N, C-alpha and C positions, 0 to 999 in steps of 0.2 A: 941413403936413398934420396934422389933428387925430387923435390916437390914439384908438382905440376898444377896447371890451372884446373880448377874444379869445374866440371861440366854438369849441366842439369841432370844428365842421366846418372851421374854418380851420387845424387841425393836420393835418400830413401823415398820410395814411391809417394806416400801420403804427404811428405814434406816438400815435394817438388812444387814450384810456383804454378805450373800449369794445372796440376791436379787440385791445388788449393783453389785456384780461380774457378775451375769447373765445378767443384763441390759447393763453393760459397755463392757463385755467380759473380761475373766480372764487375758488376756495379756495386758489389759489397766487398770487394777485395781491396786490401790496403795498398797504398801507393808503392811501397817497396816491393811487394810481390809482383805488381803489374810491371814495374820497371825492370825487375829481374827477368820477366818473360821476354821483354824486348832485348835485353843485353845477352841473354842465353848462356854466357860463360863469365867466369870471373876475369879479373884483369891481371894483376901480378901473380906469379907462381904461388900456389898454395892459398890464394884468395878465392873464396866461394862467390858465386854469382849474387847471392843475397847480401853478402858482406859488401860487395862492390856497389850494389843498388843502394844500400843504406848509406854508404860513404858518399856517393854522388848526391843523394838527397840532403845529407848533412852539410856538404860543402855548398849547397844551393840554398841554405837556410831553411830546409824542409819546405820550400816554396816551389810548387810546380809552375807557377807563373814566372818566377825568376828563371827556372830551368828552361822553360819554353822560350824565353826572350834571349837566352844565351846564344851566341854565334857558334858555328862549328869550331872555330879557332879556340873559343873559350871552353868548349866542351873537351876538345883534345887536350887542353891544359890540365884537366882533372885527372888525378892519378888513376890508372887502370883503364882509361878510355883512349884507344887509339883512333886513327882517322876513320876507319870503317865503322866502328861502334858509334863514334860521335856523329857521323853522317846519318846512320840509320836511326839513331835516337832523335836527331834534329828533324828528320823527315817525318817520323811518327808524331812528334809534338806539333809540327807545322800542320799536319793533317787534322789533328785535334783542334788547333786554333782556327783553321779554316771552317771546320764543321760548326764552330760556335759563332761564325761571322755570317750575317745575312747573305743569302744566296743572291748574287746579282746576275747570274747567268741568264735567268729567264726574265726577271723584272726589269733589269737594266735601268736603275733609277735615274731620273733627270736631276742634275745637280745645278739648281738655280739659286740656292741659298745655303746656309750653313747646316740646315736640318739633316739632309742625307749624309753630309760629311760626318756629323756627330754620330749618326746611326752606324756608319761603317767603322769609324775609328775610335769613338768614345770609350767603349768597353776596354779596348787594349790600352789606350792612352792613360786610363785610370790606374793601371798597375805598373806603368813604366817608371823606372827610377832615373832614366837619362833621356835626353831629347832625341826624338826621331823625326825626320823630315820625309813627308810623303808627297807624291804627285798623283793626282787623279786624272787619267786620260779620258777625254770626252769626244763623242762624235759631233757632227755638224748640228745635231739637235740637242746637244748638251746632255746626252745619255752616256752613262758610264760604260766604257769599252771593256774594262777588266778591273779586278780589285785594285785598290790603291797600291802604288808601287813605292816601296821603301827605298829612298835615295841614299840617306846617310843616317848613321846612329852615332850619338855622342854630343859633344859641345857644339852647338849650332853657330856657325859664323859663315861669312861669305865664301871661305875656301872650301867648307864642307858642302854647302848648298850651291855648288858652282853651276852656272848656266850650262856648261858642257855636259854635266852628268844629267841634269834635269831634262834637257831637250833631246839628248841622245835617247833616253827612254821614251820620251813623248813621240819622237819620230819612229822608234821601233814599234810603238803601239798604233801608229798611224793616226794619232790624235789630231782632231781639228781644233781643239782648245783644251786647256788644262786648268785645274784648280790646285792650289798648293795648301798644305796643312802641316803643322808641327805641334808638338805638345810642350807644355811647360810643367815639368815634374814638381815645381814649387807649388803649383796649384793656381797661381795668378795668371790669368790669360791675357793680361795687358801686354801689347807688343813692346819690345825694347827698341831703342834707336837702331840697333844693329838689325833687328827684324825688319824694320821699315826700309833701311838702306838696301838690305839683301833683296827685299820684295821689289823695290823699284828697279834694281839691276836685272832681275828676272823678267819683269814686265817689258823692259827695254829689249832684252834678248829675244823675247817672244815676238816682238814687232819685227825684228830683223829676220827671223826664220819663218814668220807667217803662222805662228801658233799662239793665239792670244791667251794671256793669263787672265782668268775671270775673277779670281778671288784668292785670298790667303786667309785661312782660318787657324787661329791659335787656340789650342784646346788646353784647359786647365785640368785640375783633378777635383772630383766631387761626385755625388750621386747623379745618376742619369736624369736628364741630360746634363753633362758636365758644364761648368762655366766655360765660356768661349768668347772670342772676339773675331768678328768678320771685318777684315781691313777694308773691304769694299763697302760694307754697311756704315762704317765709321767715317768713310771718305778720307782715311789717313793716306791712302795711295790711290792714284788715278789708274783704274784698270781699263782694259779693252773689253769689247763684246757687249 
């Protein structure tokens, strides 16, 4: 007899993830049960949904933070997760991440120094194991237009933080000015020579397109507020605005 993918409805009633969560309360339900609710079915034939959920967690080092930071492509590479499951899981994790980020829709913080940048990005930067480059789009009064835009992930250099990518997003957001930020997973927030060279290149590009770059904040790792360096405050780069 050919094995088939195990559905939640095939699991005995009280052992089903949804019933367990309802009985215990979602806030007291284990990670693997909650993940199984999102996945709904197993992956490979004969694999139960709880088995898949536990395997996904194990391959992520049992770290929800690491799982949330994985791209859709990285999730698809996990055994048992196809494109649809990976996208649904990424969407759910992204909603969770956004709910933990300060709501900027109403307040629209003014970004005139590093403090609001750290408030917006510090908690996430603290758990990242690779460098991420962000662009913060601002209006004419330096108020944040939308949450920070992730431009690149990975080893930061001039090819990854290319002016074309940065200002394409800035123009899409109709930004009057921008602030740049990236993290140093090593914990040391001091800018490298490559950081300075890249920043100067982006400042020059901003002058060409008429969208001034106001600052570039390098975020280290540590308790809040994390260690950081404002390139504007250190006068390491001559910014506009």
